[in-house]
N, C-alpha and C positions, 0 to 999 in steps of 0.2 A: 504494500500500500504506500503510495507516495503522498507526502504531506505538502501543503502549499505554504510557502513563506509569506508571512504577513508583515514582517518588520525587518528592514535591512539596515545594518550598521556598516558604514564605510568610513575609513580613516580620512580625516581632513587633509592630511598630507599625502594621500595616495595620488598616483598619476591620473590626471583627468581622463586620459584615453582608456585606462584600465577600469576606472570607475564607471565610465559610460557604457562599458560592455555589459554590465548588469542593469537591465531595465526593470523597473517595477512592473509586476503583473497588474492586469486590470482588476478593478474592484477595490475592496477595503485593504489598503496597504499604507504603511508608514515607513519613513526613511529618516535616518539620523547620521549626520557627519560632523559632529561636534567634538570628537576626540581624535588624537593622533594615533598613528599605527602603534607606537610604543604603549600608549595608554590602553588601547584595545587589547594589545598583547598581554598586558597584566591580567586581564580577566580570563584569558585562555591559557595562561602558563607558557607563553611564547615570547620571543623578543619583539616581534612585530606581527600585527594582523591588519590586513587591508579591508577584507570583507567578512561579514558574518550575517547569516540569515536565521531568523527565528520563526518557528511555526506558531500557529494560534495556541493560546493557552495562558496559564498564569504567569509564566516567566516573561513572555512577550508583552503581556499587559503591564507588568511591573517595570520592565526596561523602558517601555514607551512612556510611562508615567514619569520615571526618574529622568529620562533624557529631556522631557519637556520642562521639568523643574530646573535642570542644569542650564538649558537654553534661557529660561527666565532669569536665573541668577546672572548670567553673563550679560544679558540685555540691560538689566537694572544697574549693573556696575559701570556701564560705560558708554 
C-alpha cells in the first residue's frame, strides 16, 4: 500500500533546481522550507537532509503546526 505525502520539508539552503524536482501533489498539501539542511539533518540523525516527506497522521499534523509557529516567530522578530 502506498501512502500519499501531505507535508514536504525542504532545506532552505538546498539547490533551487533540486528543490523544484519535487512538486507538491494536488489536493491538501503543505510545504515548509524554513530550516537549513544541517538543521533538518539533526532531526534525522544525519549531517544534512534536503528533502523529507511526511504522510497524513499525527506526526505530520504536529510538524505542520510547529513549522507555522516557527515561521510566526521569525516574522515577528524582524
